C-alpha positions as CSV (number, residue, x, y, z in Angstrom):
1,X,116.8,140.5,80.6
2,X,118.6,138.0,82.8
3,X,117.0,139.6,85.9
4,X,113.5,139.0,84.4
5,X,114.1,135.3,83.8
6,X,115.5,134.9,87.3
7,X,112.4,136.5,88.9
8,X,110.1,134.3,86.8
9,X,111.8,131.2,88.2
10,X,111.2,132.4,91.8
11,X,107.5,133.0,91.2
12,X,106.8,129.3,91.3
13,X,103.3,127.8,91.0
14,X,100.0,128.2,92.7
15,X,98.3,125.2,94.3
16,X,94.8,124.7,95.5
17,X,95.1,123.3,99.0
18,X,92.6,120.6,100.1
19,X,92.2,118.2,103.0
20,X,91.8,114.4,103.0
21,X,91.6,113.3,106.6
22,X,94.5,114.9,108.5
23,X,96.7,115.5,105.4
24,X,96.9,118.5,103.3
25,X,97.3,118.1,99.5
26,X,97.9,120.6,96.7
27,X,97.0,120.5,93.0
28,X,97.9,122.9,90.3
29,X,95.3,125.7,90.5
30,X,95.3,126.0,86.7
31,X,93.5,122.6,86.5
32,X,90.6,123.8,88.8
33,X,87.4,124.9,87.1
34,X,85.3,125.4,90.2
35,X,84.5,124.3,93.7
36,X,81.0,123.0,94.5
37,X,79.2,121.6,97.5
38,X,78.8,117.9,97.4
39,X,75.4,116.9,96.0
40,X,74.0,113.4,95.5
41,X,75.3,111.8,92.3
42,X,73.8,109.2,90.0
43,X,75.4,105.9,90.9
44,X,76.8,103.8,88.1
45,X,76.3,100.0,88.5
46,X,79.5,97.9,88.9
47,X,81.7,101.0,89.3
48,X,84.5,100.8,91.9
49,X,83.7,102.4,95.3
50,X,85.8,105.4,94.7
51,X,83.8,106.4,91.6
52,X,80.7,107.8,93.3
53,X,78.9,108.2,90.0
54,X,78.1,111.1,87.6
55,X,76.4,114.5,87.9
56,X,75.1,116.8,85.3
57,X,77.0,120.1,85.4
58,X,75.3,122.6,83.0
59,X,74.7,119.9,80.4
60,X,78.1,118.1,80.8
61,X,78.1,114.6,82.4
62,X,80.9,114.8,85.0
63,X,82.3,111.7,86.7
64,X,82.7,112.1,90.4
65,X,85.6,110.5,92.2
66,X,86.0,110.4,95.9
67,X,89.7,110.8,96.5
68,X,89.2,109.9,100.2
69,X,88.1,106.4,99.2
70,X,90.8,106.3,96.4
71,X,93.5,107.1,99.0
72,X,92.1,104.5,101.4
73,X,90.9,107.0,104.1
74,X,88.9,105.4,106.9
75,X,85.6,106.7,108.2
76,X,84.6,108.7,105.1
77,X,81.6,110.8,105.8
78,X,79.8,113.6,103.9
79,X,79.4,116.8,105.9
80,X,78.8,120.4,105.1
81,X,82.5,120.9,104.5
82,X,82.7,118.1,102.0
83,X,83.2,119.6,98.5
84,X,83.7,118.6,94.9
85,X,86.6,120.2,93.1
86,X,85.7,120.3,89.4
87,X,88.8,119.9,87.3
88,X,89.3,120.8,83.7
89,X,91.8,118.4,82.4
90,X,93.0,118.2,78.8
91,X,90.5,115.6,77.6
92,X,87.7,115.7,80.2
93,X,86.0,117.4,83.1
94,X,86.1,115.4,86.4
95,X,84.9,116.1,89.9
96,X,86.9,115.0,92.9
97,X,85.4,114.8,96.4
98,X,87.6,116.1,99.2
99,X,87.1,116.9,102.9
100,X,87.5,120.6,102.4
101,X,89.4,123.3,100.6
102,X,91.4,125.7,102.7
103,X,93.3,128.1,100.4
104,X,95.5,128.8,97.4
105,X,99.2,128.9,98.1
106,X,102.0,130.0,95.9
107,X,105.2,128.0,96.2
108,X,108.6,128.8,94.8
109,X,110.8,126.1,93.2
110,X,112.9,126.2,96.4
111,X,109.9,125.3,98.5
112,X,109.1,122.2,96.5
113,X,111.0,119.1,97.6
114,X,111.2,115.9,95.7
115,X,108.6,113.2,96.5
116,X,109.7,110.6,98.9
117,X,110.3,107.1,97.6
118,X,107.5,105.6,99.7
119,X,103.9,106.5,100.5
120,X,101.2,104.4,102.2
121,X,98.1,105.7,100.6
122,X,99.3,107.1,97.3
123,X,101.8,105.7,94.7
124,X,104.7,108.1,94.4
125,X,104.3,108.2,90.6
126,X,101.3,110.5,91.2
127,X,103.3,112.9,93.4
128,X,105.1,116.0,92.1
129,X,106.8,116.6,95.4
130,X,106.3,118.0,98.9
131,X,105.6,121.7,99.4
132,X,107.2,123.2,102.5
133,X,105.8,126.5,103.8
134,X,106.8,127.4,107.3
135,X,105.5,124.5,109.5
136,X,103.1,123.2,106.8
137,X,103.8,120.3,104.5
138,X,101.7,119.8,101.4
139,X,101.6,116.6,99.4
140,X,101.6,117.9,95.8
141,X,99.6,115.6,93.5
142,X,99.9,115.4,89.7
143,X,96.1,115.2,89.4
144,X,96.2,114.7,85.6
145,X,98.6,111.7,85.9
146,X,96.5,110.3,88.7
147,X,93.3,110.6,86.7
148,X,94.8,109.3,83.6
149,X,96.1,106.1,85.1
150,X,95.0,102.7,83.8
151,X,92.8,102.2,86.8
152,X,91.0,105.5,86.0
153,X,90.2,104.4,82.4
154,X,86.8,103.5,83.9
155,X,86.1,107.2,84.2
156,X,86.2,107.6,80.5
157,X,83.8,104.7,80.0
158,X,81.4,106.1,82.6
159,X,81.4,109.6,81.1
160,X,80.4,108.2,77.8
161,X,77.5,106.0,79.1
Protein backbone atom coordinates (compact mmCIF):
# COMPACT_ATOMS: atom_id res chain seq x y z
CA UNK A 1 0.00 0.00 0.00
CA UNK A 2 2.88 2.36 0.61
CA UNK A 3 3.73 2.17 -3.10
CA UNK A 4 0.23 3.33 -4.08
CA UNK A 5 0.33 6.39 -1.82
CA UNK A 6 3.70 7.34 -3.23
CA UNK A 7 2.51 7.14 -6.83
CA UNK A 8 -0.58 9.22 -6.00
CA UNK A 9 1.67 12.02 -4.72
CA UNK A 10 3.64 11.98 -7.98
CA UNK A 11 0.51 12.25 -10.15
CA UNK A 12 0.17 15.92 -9.26
CA UNK A 13 -2.53 18.18 -10.60
CA UNK A 14 -3.81 19.15 -14.02
CA UNK A 15 -3.92 22.80 -15.04
CA UNK A 16 -5.64 24.59 -17.90
CA UNK A 17 -2.97 26.77 -19.50
CA UNK A 18 -4.03 30.17 -20.81
CA UNK A 19 -2.29 33.29 -22.05
CA UNK A 20 -2.54 36.85 -20.82
CA UNK A 21 -0.25 38.92 -23.00
CA UNK A 22 3.16 37.23 -23.09
CA UNK A 23 2.66 35.28 -19.87
CA UNK A 24 1.29 31.77 -19.42
CA UNK A 25 -0.98 31.05 -16.47
CA UNK A 26 -2.46 27.86 -15.11
CA UNK A 27 -5.66 27.20 -13.19
CA UNK A 28 -6.95 23.99 -11.67
CA UNK A 29 -8.70 22.09 -14.48
CA UNK A 30 -11.35 20.88 -12.02
CA UNK A 31 -12.69 24.45 -11.78
CA UNK A 32 -13.24 24.72 -15.56
CA UNK A 33 -16.76 24.10 -16.84
CA UNK A 34 -16.24 25.04 -20.49
CA UNK A 35 -14.37 27.28 -22.90
CA UNK A 36 -16.36 29.58 -25.18
CA UNK A 37 -15.60 32.18 -27.80
CA UNK A 38 -15.90 35.74 -26.58
CA UNK A 39 -19.31 37.22 -27.38
CA UNK A 40 -20.60 40.64 -26.55
CA UNK A 41 -21.87 40.89 -23.01
CA UNK A 42 -24.49 43.08 -21.39
CA UNK A 43 -22.63 45.91 -19.71
CA UNK A 44 -23.55 46.80 -16.12
CA UNK A 45 -23.57 50.50 -15.20
CA UNK A 46 -20.92 51.68 -12.73
CA UNK A 47 -19.08 48.34 -12.74
CA UNK A 48 -15.26 48.46 -12.69
CA UNK A 49 -13.59 48.16 -16.11
CA UNK A 50 -12.45 44.57 -15.52
CA UNK A 51 -16.05 43.43 -15.05
CA UNK A 52 -17.18 43.38 -18.67
CA UNK A 53 -20.80 42.63 -17.76
CA UNK A 54 -22.99 39.55 -17.79
CA UNK A 55 -24.11 36.94 -20.28
CA UNK A 56 -26.92 34.41 -20.28
CA UNK A 57 -25.48 30.90 -20.38
CA UNK A 58 -28.33 28.42 -20.79
CA UNK A 59 -30.54 30.35 -18.37
CA UNK A 60 -27.80 31.21 -15.86
CA UNK A 61 -26.64 34.83 -15.57
CA UNK A 62 -22.84 34.65 -15.64
CA UNK A 63 -20.62 37.63 -14.74
CA UNK A 64 -17.75 38.08 -17.21
CA UNK A 65 -14.40 39.31 -15.87
CA UNK A 66 -11.56 40.30 -18.18
CA UNK A 67 -8.44 39.02 -16.43
CA UNK A 68 -6.28 41.00 -18.84
CA UNK A 69 -7.71 44.25 -17.50
CA UNK A 70 -7.69 42.93 -13.92
CA UNK A 71 -3.98 42.11 -14.27
CA UNK A 72 -3.24 45.57 -15.80
CA UNK A 73 -2.35 44.32 -19.29
CA UNK A 74 -1.88 47.08 -21.86
CA UNK A 75 -3.43 47.10 -25.32
CA UNK A 76 -6.27 44.70 -24.57
CA UNK A 77 -8.06 43.74 -27.78
CA UNK A 78 -10.71 41.20 -28.68
CA UNK A 79 -9.67 38.86 -31.50
CA UNK A 80 -10.69 35.45 -32.79
CA UNK A 81 -8.37 33.81 -30.23
CA UNK A 82 -9.94 35.68 -27.27
CA UNK A 83 -11.96 33.20 -25.23
CA UNK A 84 -14.04 33.02 -22.10
CA UNK A 85 -13.18 30.27 -19.64
CA UNK A 86 -16.36 29.45 -17.73
CA UNK A 87 -15.50 28.45 -14.18
CA UNK A 88 -17.67 26.49 -11.82
CA UNK A 89 -16.69 27.67 -8.37
CA UNK A 90 -18.30 26.52 -5.16
CA UNK A 91 -20.84 29.31 -4.93
CA UNK A 92 -21.15 30.62 -8.48
CA UNK A 93 -20.39 30.36 -12.16
CA UNK A 94 -18.06 33.06 -13.51
CA UNK A 95 -16.55 33.65 -16.95
CA UNK A 96 -13.03 34.99 -17.31
CA UNK A 97 -11.73 36.53 -20.54
CA UNK A 98 -8.21 35.48 -21.60
CA UNK A 99 -6.10 35.92 -24.73
CA UNK A 100 -6.22 32.22 -25.52
CA UNK A 101 -6.07 28.70 -24.15
CA UNK A 102 -3.20 26.48 -25.20
CA UNK A 103 -3.44 23.13 -23.42
CA UNK A 104 -3.88 21.11 -20.26
CA UNK A 105 -0.71 20.19 -18.39
CA UNK A 106 -0.18 17.77 -15.57
CA UNK A 107 2.40 18.91 -13.04
CA UNK A 108 3.87 16.79 -10.28
CA UNK A 109 4.46 18.27 -6.83
CA UNK A 110 8.18 18.50 -7.68
CA UNK A 111 7.42 20.71 -10.70
CA UNK A 112 5.51 23.26 -8.62
CA UNK A 113 7.70 25.88 -6.97
CA UNK A 114 6.58 28.31 -4.25
CA UNK A 115 5.26 31.67 -5.45
CA UNK A 116 7.82 34.49 -5.36
CA UNK A 117 7.36 37.22 -2.80
CA UNK A 118 6.75 39.86 -5.45
CA UNK A 119 4.67 40.29 -8.57
CA UNK A 120 3.97 43.41 -10.57
CA UNK A 121 0.53 42.56 -11.94
CA UNK A 122 -0.86 40.08 -9.44
CA UNK A 123 -0.80 39.96 -5.67
CA UNK A 124 1.06 36.86 -4.51
CA UNK A 125 -1.83 35.94 -2.22
CA UNK A 126 -3.63 34.70 -5.36
CA UNK A 127 -0.71 32.57 -6.57
CA UNK A 128 -0.35 28.91 -5.71
CA UNK A 129 3.14 28.76 -7.17
CA UNK A 130 5.12 28.54 -10.36
CA UNK A 131 4.97 25.46 -12.56
CA UNK A 132 8.22 24.48 -14.21
CA UNK A 133 7.98 22.18 -17.23
CA UNK A 134 11.13 22.00 -19.35
CA UNK A 135 11.69 25.59 -20.53
CA UNK A 136 8.13 26.71 -19.75
CA UNK A 137 7.20 28.60 -16.61
CA UNK A 138 3.52 28.78 -15.64
CA UNK A 139 2.11 31.23 -13.14
CA UNK A 140 -0.32 29.10 -11.15
CA UNK A 141 -3.35 31.07 -9.97
CA UNK A 142 -5.75 30.17 -7.17
CA UNK A 143 -8.71 31.34 -9.23
CA UNK A 144 -11.19 30.73 -6.43
CA UNK A 145 -9.22 32.90 -4.00
CA UNK A 146 -8.86 35.59 -6.66
CA UNK A 147 -12.56 35.62 -7.47
CA UNK A 148 -13.54 35.58 -3.81
CA UNK A 149 -11.49 38.62 -2.85
CA UNK A 150 -13.21 41.67 -1.38
CA UNK A 151 -12.72 43.53 -4.63
CA UNK A 152 -14.62 40.82 -6.45
CA UNK A 153 -17.64 41.02 -4.12
CA UNK A 154 -19.12 43.20 -6.85
CA UNK A 155 -19.47 40.06 -8.98
CA UNK A 156 -21.98 38.66 -6.50
CA UNK A 157 -23.98 41.89 -6.61
CA UNK A 158 -23.97 41.93 -10.40
CA UNK A 159 -24.99 38.27 -10.68
CA UNK A 160 -28.06 38.93 -8.56
CA UNK A 161 -29.18 42.07 -10.42
